[in-house]
C-alpha positions as CSV (number, residue, x, y, z in Angstrom):
1,M,8.2,14.4,-15.2
2,T,5.7,17.2,-14.2
3,E,3.0,16.7,-12.3
4,I,-0.3,18.4,-12.4
5,E,-3.4,17.5,-10.8
6,R,-6.5,17.2,-12.1
7,W,-8.3,20.6,-13.1
8,G,-5.7,22.0,-12.6
9,M,-3.5,24.0,-15.6
10,F,-0.7,22.7,-17.5
11,E,1.0,25.4,-19.3
12,I,3.5,24.7,-22.6
13,T,5.8,28.2,-22.8
14,L,7.4,28.3,-26.2
15,N,9.8,31.0,-27.9
16,G,9.3,32.6,-31.3
17,P,8.6,35.0,-33.7
18,T,8.4,38.5,-33.1
19,D,8.3,40.2,-36.4
20,G,5.1,41.0,-38.0
21,N,2.1,40.7,-36.0
22,P,2.1,37.2,-34.0
23,F,-1.6,37.5,-32.9
24,T,-2.5,37.3,-36.5
25,D,0.1,35.9,-37.9
26,V,1.1,32.5,-35.7
27,E,-1.4,30.1,-35.6
28,L,-0.8,27.4,-32.4
29,S,-2.7,24.7,-31.0
30,A,-1.9,21.2,-29.5
31,T,-3.6,18.3,-29.0
32,F,-3.4,16.5,-25.3
33,K,-3.8,12.4,-25.2
34,K,-4.2,10.1,-22.7
35,D,-5.8,6.3,-23.5
36,D,-8.9,7.1,-25.8
37,S,-9.3,11.1,-24.3
38,L,-8.3,14.2,-27.0
39,F,-8.2,17.1,-26.7
40,D,-7.4,20.5,-28.8
41,A,-6.2,23.6,-27.6
42,D,-5.3,27.0,-28.9
43,G,-2.1,28.3,-27.7
44,F,-1.9,32.3,-27.9
45,Y,0.6,35.0,-28.1
46,D,1.6,36.4,-24.6
47,G,4.0,39.2,-25.7
48,D,7.9,39.6,-25.9
49,G,8.2,36.5,-28.4
50,V,6.6,34.4,-25.8
51,Y,3.8,31.7,-27.1
52,K,0.9,29.6,-24.4
53,I,-0.7,26.8,-24.7
54,R,-2.7,25.8,-21.6
55,F,-4.5,22.7,-20.7
56,M,-6.7,21.2,-18.2
57,P,-6.6,17.9,-17.5
58,D,-9.6,16.0,-16.8
59,S,-8.6,12.7,-15.6
60,V,-5.5,10.9,-13.7
61,G,-2.6,9.5,-15.7
62,E,-0.1,10.3,-18.1
63,W,-0.9,12.8,-20.8
64,S,1.0,13.7,-24.1
65,Y,1.1,16.7,-26.5
66,K,1.9,17.3,-29.7
67,T,1.9,21.4,-30.9
68,K,0.6,22.2,-34.4
69,C,1.6,25.5,-35.8
70,N,1.8,27.7,-39.1
71,I,5.8,28.3,-38.2
72,Q,7.9,26.1,-38.0
73,E,9.5,26.4,-34.6
74,L,6.7,26.1,-33.2
75,D,5.4,23.1,-34.7
76,D,5.4,19.1,-33.9
77,I,7.0,20.0,-30.5
78,K,6.0,16.6,-28.3
79,G,6.2,16.5,-24.3
80,N,4.0,14.8,-21.4
81,F,3.2,15.4,-17.7
82,Q,1.7,13.4,-14.7
83,C,-1.6,14.3,-13.9
84,I,-2.1,13.4,-10.0
85,N,-5.3,13.4,-7.8
86,P,-6.3,17.0,-7.1
87,A,-6.4,18.8,-3.8
88,E,-9.2,18.5,-1.2
89,D,-10.8,21.7,-2.1
90,N,-10.3,20.9,-6.2
91,H,-13.9,19.6,-7.2
92,G,-13.3,20.3,-11.0
93,P,-15.4,22.7,-13.0
94,V,-19.1,23.3,-12.8
95,Y,-21.9,21.3,-14.7
96,P,-25.3,21.3,-15.2
97,Y,-26.5,18.4,-12.8
98,K,-29.7,16.5,-13.4
99,T,-31.8,19.0,-15.7
100,F,-32.0,22.0,-13.4
101,Y,-28.8,21.9,-10.7
102,L,-25.7,21.9,-10.8
103,A,-22.2,19.8,-9.7
104,Y,-18.7,20.1,-10.1
105,A,-17.1,17.9,-12.2
106,D,-16.8,14.9,-9.3
107,N,-20.3,15.2,-9.0
108,T,-19.9,17.3,-5.6
109,P,-23.3,19.5,-5.2
110,Y,-22.4,23.3,-5.9
111,F,-25.1,25.5,-4.6
112,Q,-24.5,28.7,-6.2
113,I,-24.8,31.5,-4.5
114,G,-23.4,34.4,-6.7
115,T,-22.9,38.3,-6.3
116,T,-21.8,40.8,-8.9
117,C,-18.3,43.3,-9.0
118,Y,-18.8,44.3,-12.7
119,A,-15.4,46.3,-12.9
120,W,-13.9,45.4,-9.6
121,V,-10.4,44.3,-11.7
122,H,-10.0,47.9,-13.1
123,Q,-9.7,49.2,-9.5
124,G,-6.1,48.9,-9.4
125,D,-4.5,46.7,-6.8
126,D,-4.8,48.2,-3.4
127,M,-9.0,48.2,-4.3
128,E,-9.3,44.6,-5.7
129,E,-7.2,43.6,-3.0
130,Q,-9.5,44.8,-1.0
131,T,-12.4,43.0,-2.5
132,L,-10.5,39.6,-2.1
133,K,-10.1,40.1,1.9
134,T,-14.1,40.8,1.6
135,L,-15.0,37.9,-0.2
136,E,-12.9,35.6,2.5
137,S,-15.3,36.2,4.7
138,A,-18.2,36.8,2.5
139,P,-21.0,33.8,1.6
140,F,-20.5,33.7,-2.2
141,N,-19.1,31.5,-4.0
142,K,-19.6,33.2,-8.0
143,M,-18.2,36.5,-8.9
144,R,-19.9,38.1,-12.1
145,M,-17.1,40.2,-13.5
146,C,-16.5,42.7,-17.0
147,I,-13.0,42.3,-19.2
148,F,-14.1,45.2,-20.6
149,P,-14.2,48.2,-18.4
150,K,-17.3,50.3,-17.6
151,D,-18.8,53.7,-18.1
152,Y,-21.8,54.5,-16.3
153,A,-22.8,56.4,-13.1
154,Y,-20.9,55.7,-10.1
155,N,-18.3,54.1,-12.0
156,K,-16.4,56.9,-14.5
157,N,-12.9,55.9,-13.3
158,E,-10.4,55.0,-16.1
159,P,-9.2,51.6,-15.4
160,V,-5.2,50.8,-15.1
161,Y,-5.1,48.5,-18.2
162,Y,-6.9,48.2,-20.7
163,P,-7.0,44.6,-23.1
164,F,-5.8,45.8,-26.7
165,E,-2.6,48.2,-27.2
166,G,-3.3,51.6,-28.1
167,K,-4.6,54.4,-26.1
168,P,-7.8,55.8,-24.8
169,L,-10.1,56.6,-25.6
170,K,-10.6,55.1,-29.1
171,D,-7.2,54.8,-30.4
172,W,-7.2,50.7,-30.5
173,D,-5.4,48.3,-32.8
174,F,-7.8,45.4,-32.1
175,T,-5.3,43.1,-33.7
176,R,-3.3,43.4,-30.9
177,F,-4.3,42.4,-27.7
178,N,-2.5,43.7,-24.1
179,P,-1.0,41.4,-22.6
180,D,-0.4,43.2,-19.2
181,F,-3.9,43.5,-19.3
182,W,-4.5,39.9,-20.0
183,R,-1.7,38.7,-17.5
184,H,-3.5,40.9,-14.7
185,F,-7.2,39.7,-15.3
186,E,-6.3,35.8,-15.6
187,K,-4.4,36.7,-12.1
188,R,-7.9,38.0,-10.6
189,V,-9.6,34.6,-11.7
190,L,-7.0,33.0,-10.3
191,D,-7.2,34.7,-6.9
192,L,-11.1,34.0,-7.0
193,Q,-10.2,30.3,-7.4
194,K,-8.1,30.4,-4.5
195,L,-11.0,31.3,-2.5
196,G,-13.5,28.8,-4.0
197,I,-15.3,31.3,-5.9
198,E,-16.7,30.9,-9.5
199,A,-15.6,33.8,-12.0
200,D,-18.6,34.3,-14.4
201,I,-16.9,36.2,-16.9
202,I,-18.8,39.0,-19.1
203,L,-17.1,39.1,-22.7
204,F,-19.5,42.3,-23.9
205,H,-21.6,45.3,-22.7
206,T,-23.0,48.0,-23.5
207,Y,-21.7,50.6,-21.3
208,D,-18.7,52.0,-23.2
209,R,-16.9,55.0,-23.8
210,W,-13.7,52.9,-25.2
211,G,-15.0,51.6,-28.8
212,F,-15.0,47.7,-27.2
213,E,-18.7,47.3,-28.2
214,E,-18.7,48.5,-31.8
215,M,-16.2,46.1,-32.6
216,D,-16.5,44.4,-36.3
217,A,-17.3,40.9,-36.6
218,E,-13.9,39.6,-37.1
219,S,-12.6,41.7,-34.3
220,D,-15.5,40.4,-32.1
221,D,-14.8,36.7,-32.8
222,R,-10.8,37.1,-32.4
223,Y,-10.8,38.9,-29.0
224,I,-13.3,35.7,-28.0
225,K,-11.1,33.2,-29.8
226,Y,-7.9,35.2,-27.5
227,A,-10.1,35.4,-24.4
228,V,-10.9,31.4,-24.7
229,A,-7.4,30.5,-25.0
230,R,-6.2,31.8,-22.3
231,L,-8.9,31.8,-19.6
232,A,-10.3,28.4,-20.5
233,A,-8.1,25.9,-18.8
234,Y,-9.0,28.0,-15.3
235,R,-11.3,25.4,-13.5
236,N,-13.4,28.3,-11.7
237,V,-14.5,30.0,-15.5
238,W,-18.0,30.4,-16.9
239,W,-18.9,32.8,-19.9
240,S,-21.3,35.3,-19.5
241,L,-21.8,36.3,-23.3
242,A,-22.7,39.7,-22.3
243,N,-24.5,42.3,-19.3
244,E,-27.8,43.1,-21.1
245,F,-27.4,41.8,-24.2
246,D,-30.2,43.2,-25.7
247,I,-29.5,46.8,-25.3
248,M,-26.4,46.7,-28.0
249,P,-27.7,48.1,-31.0
250,A,-23.8,47.1,-32.7
251,K,-24.8,43.6,-31.8
252,T,-28.0,41.3,-33.7
253,D,-29.1,38.1,-32.2
254,E,-27.3,36.0,-35.5
255,D,-24.4,37.7,-33.4
256,W,-24.9,36.0,-30.4
257,D,-25.5,32.6,-31.5
258,R,-22.5,33.0,-33.7
259,F,-20.2,34.1,-30.5
260,Y,-22.1,31.3,-28.3
261,K,-21.0,28.3,-31.3
262,I,-17.3,30.1,-31.0
263,I,-16.5,29.2,-26.9
264,Q,-18.5,26.0,-28.0
265,D,-16.4,25.1,-30.7
266,K,-13.0,26.6,-29.0
267,D,-13.7,25.5,-25.0
268,P,-12.2,22.0,-24.7
269,Y,-13.9,21.7,-21.2
270,Q,-17.4,23.0,-22.3
271,H,-17.4,25.3,-19.8
272,M,-21.0,26.7,-18.6
273,R,-22.5,29.2,-21.2
274,G,-25.2,32.2,-20.3
275,I,-26.5,35.5,-21.3
276,H,-27.7,38.5,-18.9
277,N,-31.0,40.4,-20.5
278,C,-32.5,44.0,-19.4
279,R,-35.7,43.7,-21.3
280,R,-35.8,41.0,-23.6
281,W,-34.6,37.4,-22.9
282,Y,-32.4,35.1,-25.1
283,D,-34.1,31.8,-26.3
284,H,-32.2,30.2,-23.7
285,T,-33.9,27.0,-24.8
286,K,-31.4,27.0,-27.3
287,P,-28.4,23.8,-27.3
288,W,-25.5,26.1,-26.6
289,V,-27.1,27.7,-23.2
290,T,-26.3,26.1,-20.5
291,H,-28.4,27.4,-17.9
292,A,-31.0,30.4,-18.3
293,S,-28.7,33.6,-16.2
294,L,-31.9,36.2,-15.9
295,Q,-32.1,39.7,-14.9
296,T,-36.1,39.6,-13.3
297,S,-37.5,40.3,-10.1
298,D,-40.2,37.9,-10.8
299,M,-39.0,35.3,-7.9
300,A,-43.0,34.0,-8.2
301,G,-42.1,33.0,-11.8
302,G,-39.3,30.6,-11.1
303,I,-40.7,27.6,-11.2
304,R,-42.1,28.4,-14.8
305,Y,-38.6,29.4,-15.7
306,R,-37.8,25.5,-14.9
307,Q,-40.1,24.3,-17.0
308,Q,-39.9,26.7,-19.8
309,Y,-36.1,26.1,-20.1
310,K,-35.4,22.5,-18.5
311,K,-32.3,24.1,-17.7
312,P,-30.7,25.7,-14.3
313,V,-32.4,28.9,-13.4
314,I,-30.1,31.3,-12.0
315,Y,-31.5,35.1,-10.8
316,D,-28.4,36.6,-11.8
317,E,-29.5,39.9,-11.0
318,C,-33.1,41.0,-9.2
319,R,-32.3,44.3,-8.2
320,Y,-29.6,45.0,-5.7
321,E,-29.4,46.1,-2.0
322,G,-29.1,49.4,-2.2
323,D,-30.0,53.3,-1.8
324,I,-29.5,54.7,-5.0
325,P,-32.3,56.5,-6.9
326,Q,-32.1,54.2,-9.8
327,G,-35.3,51.5,-9.0
328,W,-32.8,48.2,-9.6
329,G,-30.6,48.8,-7.5
330,N,-33.0,50.4,-3.7
331,I,-34.5,47.5,-2.4
332,N,-33.9,46.8,1.3
333,A,-31.6,43.9,2.9
334,L,-34.9,42.3,4.2
335,E,-36.0,41.7,0.3
336,M,-32.4,41.1,-0.6
337,T,-32.6,38.2,1.4
338,Q,-36.1,37.1,0.9
339,R,-35.1,36.6,-2.7
340,F,-32.5,34.1,-2.2
341,W,-35.2,31.9,-0.3
342,Q,-38.0,32.9,-2.8
343,G,-35.5,31.8,-5.6
344,A,-34.6,28.4,-3.8
345,L,-37.9,27.7,-2.7
346,S,-38.8,27.6,-6.6
347,G,-35.8,25.0,-7.3
348,C,-33.7,28.0,-8.4
349,Y,-30.3,29.7,-7.6
350,V,-30.3,33.6,-6.7
351,G,-27.5,36.3,-7.2
352,H,-26.7,39.3,-5.3
353,G,-25.6,43.0,-5.5
354,E,-25.0,45.7,-3.8
355,T,-25.6,49.8,-4.4
356,Y,-25.1,52.2,-1.7
357,K,-24.0,55.9,-2.5
358,H,-21.1,56.5,-1.6
359,S,-19.0,59.8,-1.6
360,E,-16.0,58.0,-3.9
361,D,-18.8,56.0,-5.9
362,L,-17.4,52.7,-4.2
363,L,-20.2,50.9,-4.8
364,W,-19.9,46.9,-4.3
365,W,-22.2,46.2,-7.5
366,S,-19.2,47.5,-10.0
367,K,-15.7,48.0,-8.2
368,G,-16.2,45.5,-5.1
369,G,-14.1,46.9,-1.9
370,I,-16.3,46.4,1.3
371,L,-19.5,45.5,1.8
372,R,-22.2,48.3,3.5
373,G,-25.6,46.4,3.5
374,Q,-27.0,43.4,5.9
375,S,-28.0,41.4,4.2
376,P,-24.8,39.3,3.4
377,E,-24.5,37.7,6.8
378,R,-28.6,36.6,6.4
379,I,-27.3,35.2,2.9
380,A,-24.4,33.0,4.9
381,F,-27.2,32.2,7.5
382,F,-29.2,31.1,4.4
383,R,-26.5,29.2,2.7
384,D,-25.5,27.3,6.4
385,F,-29.3,26.3,6.3
386,M,-29.5,25.0,2.7
387,A,-26.2,23.1,3.3
388,S,-27.7,21.0,6.1
389,A,-30.8,20.8,4.2
390,P,-31.7,17.6,2.0
391,P,-29.5,17.9,-0.9
392,F,-30.8,20.5,-3.4
393,D,-31.6,18.2,-6.2
394,E,-34.1,15.9,-4.1
395,L,-36.3,18.8,-3.4
396,E,-38.9,19.4,-5.4
397,P,-40.8,23.0,-6.1
398,I,-44.0,22.0,-5.5
399,G,-45.6,25.5,-5.4
400,D,-46.9,28.0,-8.3
401,D,-46.2,31.1,-9.8
402,K,-48.7,33.5,-7.8
403,G,-46.5,33.9,-4.4
404,H,-46.6,30.3,-3.1
405,Y,-43.0,28.5,-2.2
406,V,-42.7,25.0,-1.7
407,L,-40.0,23.2,-1.6
408,A,-40.2,19.9,-1.0
409,I,-39.5,16.0,-0.5
410,P,-43.5,14.7,-0.2
411,G,-44.0,13.2,2.7
412,K,-40.6,14.3,4.6
413,Y,-39.6,18.0,4.4
414,Y,-41.0,20.7,3.2
415,L,-39.5,24.3,3.3
416,V,-43.2,26.6,3.0
417,H,-43.1,30.9,2.2
418,S,-45.8,33.0,0.6
419,T,-46.3,36.7,-0.3
420,D,-49.8,35.9,-0.8
421,P,-51.9,38.2,1.7
422,E,-54.5,35.5,2.4
423,G,-51.5,32.9,3.4
424,I,-51.0,29.3,1.7
425,T,-52.6,25.8,2.1
426,I,-50.4,22.9,1.6
427,Q,-51.4,18.8,1.6
428,L,-48.8,17.3,4.1
429,T,-48.8,13.4,3.1
430,G,-48.4,10.6,4.9
431,N,-49.5,9.3,8.4
432,K,-47.2,10.7,11.1
433,P,-47.1,13.7,12.7
434,Y,-44.9,16.7,11.4
435,R,-42.6,19.2,13.6
436,I,-43.4,23.2,12.4
437,D,-40.4,25.0,13.1
438,G,-40.1,28.8,12.4
439,I,-37.2,30.0,10.0
440,D,-36.5,33.9,11.0
441,I,-34.6,34.9,7.9
442,W,-33.9,38.2,9.3
443,N,-32.8,37.4,12.8
444,M,-31.1,34.1,11.7
445,K,-32.6,32.0,14.2
446,L,-35.4,28.9,14.0
447,K,-38.1,28.7,16.5
448,N,-40.6,25.8,16.8
449,M,-44.1,25.8,16.2
450,G,-45.3,22.8,17.5
451,K,-46.5,20.2,15.1
452,S,-49.1,19.6,12.8
453,Q,-51.2,16.3,11.8
454,P,-50.8,15.1,7.9
455,G,-53.6,16.7,5.9
456,Q,-54.3,20.1,5.1
457,F,-51.6,22.8,6.9
458,N,-52.3,26.6,6.5
459,I,-50.6,29.5,7.3
460,S,-53.1,31.9,7.5
461,D,-51.5,35.4,8.1
462,P,-47.6,34.7,6.4
463,R,-44.7,36.7,7.4
464,P,-42.1,38.0,4.7
465,D,-39.5,37.3,7.2
466,Y,-40.6,33.7,7.8
467,V,-39.9,30.3,6.2
468,Y,-41.4,27.3,7.8
469,R,-40.4,24.1,8.2
470,L,-42.4,20.6,8.7
471,T,-40.0,17.8,9.2
472,N,-41.4,14.4,10.3
C-alpha cells in the first residue's frame, strides 16, 4: 500500500480522453475518507490524456478514495493509501491561531518573516535557481509571488512560460491551460516547501500587457478553480487574491467577494486567504478573510489594525529597501529593519522587499536572484531574537498608535521602542527590579544598561536603532 506522510501529497493519475476540450468537458473529483473525515478534491487535466487528483491527508491512518466523473472511464475508481507520521520538519499548513497569531497545523508557532519576489518564477531556470540558493541562507519563511507574469518598471522581459495555450501578446485561449507552465510553477512551490518557505500565491494583478487582468468572469472563475485543483494539496500554499486589488478597473468588489467564496468552497484544506491593497483597503473583517494583508507604512497603526480586524495582521508591503526613484522603493536598510521590530512590538507580522537599481534590472522585489541590501542579516538577528523571547502569542502589545511600541508580559518581560522624540514612559508592575538590556538592532548587539525599579520607566531620548528589553 502506498505510504504518504501527514500533510504530504497523494496523487491519483488517470488516463482519459483527449478529444474535444478536456479542460472544460471533463468534470473530475474524488472523495477521500478516513473514519468520519471526508474531503472532496477536484481533479484537473494535465495534458496528453493525463488527469490528476491531488490530496493532502491531515491525519495518520488508512484513507480510501472514490472518483466521480461525467466520463464513465474515469468514474467510480476506488483505492486506498496509508498516511504515516510526518517528517520532523513537516508541521502542516499555516492557520490563524489565538485570534491574532499564526501557527502550523500541529500547533507549532509560525512567526512570519516574509519577502516579495513577484515574478521570480518567470525568469528562467538559471535565475530561479539562484533565487532558491539565496533563500537557503536568507531569514525569510514566506514568499509573495505571482502566477501571472508582470509588466512594470524594471520588469519588461517576456516570461519563459504562459499559463494559457496561445501566443503573446494577447492571442490566448482562456479555456485551455498550458500544462508546461503549471508544472513549472508548482515545481517552484515545492522548491520553496523544501526550504521551509510558505508560497503566498498572488492570483491577479494589474501590471499586465497580456490581457490576463481583463478576462471575463467565466474565465476568471475557471482559472481560480484550476489553480486551486493543482496547488491546494501543497501544504505551504497561501492564497492572495490580488496585488493591489483596488487599481484593477476590470474587477468589482463583488468579483473579489466571489473569488474568495470560490476558494473557500474549492480548497479542502482552507489555506490562508488574503488580499493586498494599493490605496483603498478591502474589508478584512469579512468571514472568508483569514488575515489582514496590508500595504502601508503606518507601523504605529498596527495595534489599531489588530483591534479593528480581530485577525492576524501582516504588513506584506511597508516600502522596500532600495534606491529607485519611486517612494515605495527607497527606504534605507535601518528603516526596513526597524519596521520589523515595530510591527512585532505591535503584535503584527512584517514583510521585506528590496529594490536596488541594477544595470540589467535584476531587482529582488520582482525577479529574485541575489540580495544586495543590508537589512536581511539584521532581519535574521531579529528572527533569532524573537525565537529566544517568550512565545509571541503570550506577548501583549500595550503601546499605542502614536509611536510608542511596547510588547510585554506585564510584570515579567517588556520590549520597548519609541519614535516619539519626546520619549516614552511605561509603568513596570511587580515588586522586583528589572534588568535593562539595550538591543542595537543595526549592529546586532545586546548591551546591559543597568536596572530599573518597579514603577515608572522613562526613555527620554529614544534612538531609532534601539529596542529596550526589561526582564526580572
